[in-house]
MDTraj code that builds the backbone (N, CA, C; nanometers):
import mdtraj as md
import numpy as np

residues = "MET ARG VAL ILE ILE THR LEU ALA CYS THR SER CYS LYS GLN ARG ASN TYR THR THR THR LYS ASN LYS ARG THR HIS SER ASP ARG ILE GLU LEU LYS LYS PHE CYS LYS PHE CYS ASN ALA HIS LEU PRO HIS ARG GLU THR ARG".split()
xyz = np.array([
    [2.7137, 2.3853, 8.6978],
    [2.8708, 2.3806, 8.7308],
    [2.9756, 2.4611, 8.6688],
    [2.9478, 2.4527, 8.5608],
    [3.0406, 2.5397, 8.4266],
    [3.0464, 2.6402, 8.4658],
    [3.1787, 2.6948, 8.4339],
    [3.1957, 2.8092, 8.4920],
    [3.3152, 2.8557, 8.3210],
    [3.2696, 3.0069, 8.2843],
    [3.3252, 3.0810, 8.1946],
    [3.4890, 3.0992, 8.2615],
    [3.6007, 3.0616, 8.1600],
    [3.7583, 3.0825, 8.1740],
    [3.8012, 3.1733, 8.0984],
    [3.9249, 3.2357, 8.1400],
    [3.9831, 3.2878, 8.0144],
    [4.1580, 3.2297, 8.0211],
    [4.1714, 3.2368, 7.8917],
    [4.2936, 3.1696, 7.8771],
    [4.3457, 3.2530, 7.7733],
    [4.5042, 3.2644, 7.8902],
    [4.5939, 3.3574, 7.8117],
    [4.7580, 3.2682, 7.7685],
    [4.7925, 3.3456, 7.7129],
    [4.9250, 3.3280, 7.6242],
    [5.0356, 3.3131, 7.7614],
    [5.1590, 3.2190, 7.7801],
    [5.2303, 3.2141, 7.8764],
    [5.3350, 3.2886, 7.8506],
    [5.3508, 3.3349, 7.7121],
    [5.5322, 3.3704, 7.6982],
    [5.4685, 3.5519, 7.6546],
    [5.3846, 3.5967, 7.6301],
    [5.3334, 3.7678, 7.5987],
    [5.2355, 3.7710, 7.6977],
    [5.1731, 3.7005, 7.7678],
    [5.0576, 3.7385, 7.8548],
    [4.9509, 3.7950, 7.7964],
    [4.8770, 3.7515, 7.6532],
    [4.8070, 3.7982, 7.6180],
    [4.6599, 3.6842, 7.6288],
    [4.5529, 3.7759, 7.6570],
    [4.4262, 3.6578, 7.7009],
    [4.3521, 3.7024, 7.5194],
    [4.3954, 3.5309, 7.4972],
    [4.3496, 3.4900, 7.3506],
    [4.1974, 3.4340, 7.3605],
    [4.1911, 3.3511, 7.4291],
    [4.0462, 3.2633, 7.4364],
    [3.9837, 3.2335, 7.5272],
    [3.8467, 3.2039, 7.5457],
    [3.7698, 3.2111, 7.6222],
    [3.6879, 3.0371, 7.5982],
    [3.6997, 2.9685, 7.7558],
    [3.6720, 2.8735, 7.7094],
    [3.5592, 2.8336, 7.8316],
    [3.4812, 2.7259, 7.8936],
    [3.4326, 2.6669, 8.0047],
    [3.4926, 2.5706, 8.0451],
    [3.4623, 2.5290, 8.1854],
    [3.5637, 2.3808, 8.2514],
    [3.4207, 2.3536, 8.3738],
    [3.4094, 2.2354, 8.3998],
    [3.3214, 2.2266, 8.4827],
    [3.4495, 2.2208, 8.6358],
    [3.4258, 2.2915, 8.7258],
    [3.4639, 2.3193, 8.8622],
    [3.4667, 2.2152, 8.9516],
    [3.4107, 2.0883, 8.9429],
    [3.3439, 2.0106, 9.0192],
    [3.4452, 1.8894, 8.9887],
    [3.5238, 1.8845, 8.8254],
    [3.5841, 1.7543, 8.8181],
    [3.7563, 1.8499, 8.7882],
    [3.7384, 1.9607, 8.7488],
    [3.8896, 2.0079, 8.7713],
    [3.8919, 2.1635, 8.8105],
    [3.9179, 2.1386, 8.9651],
    [3.9484, 2.2348, 9.0790],
    [4.0757, 2.2843, 9.0679],
    [4.1616, 2.2462, 8.9536],
    [4.2538, 2.3313, 8.9378],
    [4.2724, 2.4336, 8.8455],
    [4.4078, 2.5100, 8.7842],
    [4.3926, 2.6070, 8.6758],
    [4.3907, 2.4716, 8.5576],
    [4.3715, 2.4744, 8.4710],
    [4.3820, 2.4085, 8.3272],
    [4.5091, 2.5352, 8.2499],
    [4.5994, 2.3976, 8.1674],
    [4.6690, 2.4685, 8.0697],
    [4.6313, 2.3574, 7.9161],
    [4.6181, 2.4764, 7.7995],
    [4.5843, 2.3949, 7.7059],
    [4.7173, 2.4698, 7.5811],
    [4.7278, 2.3831, 7.4782],
    [4.8277, 2.4011, 7.3923],
    [4.7385, 2.4497, 7.2832],
    [4.7127, 2.6129, 7.2624],
    [4.6717, 2.6817, 7.2046],
    [4.7773, 2.7971, 7.0524],
    [4.6903, 2.8310, 6.9695],
    [4.7875, 2.9239, 6.8745],
    [4.7837, 3.0536, 6.9163],
    [4.8552, 3.0935, 6.9391],
    [4.8874, 3.2621, 6.9905],
    [4.9450, 3.3541, 6.8761],
    [4.8446, 3.4488, 6.8215],
    [4.8372, 3.5486, 6.7179],
    [4.9423, 3.6134, 6.7175],
    [4.9335, 3.6582, 6.8466],
    [5.0370, 3.7710, 6.8768],
    [5.1877, 3.7155, 6.8823],
    [5.1998, 3.6155, 6.8859],
    [5.3364, 3.4998, 6.8623],
    [5.3712, 3.4618, 6.7694],
    [5.2799, 3.4491, 6.6867],
    [5.2355, 3.3692, 6.6010],
    [5.3057, 3.2329, 6.5967],
    [5.2755, 3.1282, 6.7132],
    [5.3315, 2.9969, 6.7453],
    [5.2474, 2.9220, 6.8234],
    [5.2245, 2.7978, 6.8502],
    [5.1931, 2.6812, 6.9521],
    [5.2211, 2.7098, 7.0630],
    [5.1419, 2.7961, 7.1692],
    [5.2026, 2.7540, 7.3278],
    [5.1145, 2.7990, 7.3980],
    [5.1674, 2.7136, 7.5308],
    [5.0977, 2.6444, 7.6168],
    [5.0084, 2.7953, 7.6486],
    [4.8458, 2.8135, 7.6766],
    [4.7843, 2.9093, 7.7532],
    [4.7356, 2.8463, 7.8901],
    [4.7491, 2.9378, 7.9822],
    [4.6910, 2.8901, 8.0956],
    [4.5692, 2.9622, 8.1302],
    [4.4935, 2.8998, 8.2194],
    [4.3802, 2.9879, 8.2666],
    [4.4182, 3.1064, 8.3596],
    [4.3447, 3.2083, 8.3701],
    [4.3539, 3.3539, 8.4503],
    [4.2163, 3.3749, 8.5467],
    [4.2154, 3.4430, 8.6278],
    [4.1427, 3.4722, 8.6742],
    [4.0637, 3.5910, 8.6381],
])
top = md.Topology()
chain = top.add_chain()
for i, resn in enumerate(residues, 1):
    res = top.add_residue(resn, chain, resSeq=i)
    for name in ("N", "CA", "C"):
        top.add_atom(name, md.element.get_by_symbol(name[0]), res)
traj = md.Trajectory(xyz[None], top)
């Protein structure tokens, strides 16, 4: 039930990270604070479709 998702930066909209999540326990979109090399800062990254 784990699926591969892509995380995009909220400020520059670059798709920087891929990770997996369990759709059964986390049905909504996740948001993690990750480092964006384009913005050179730690910013929230949201799940994209």
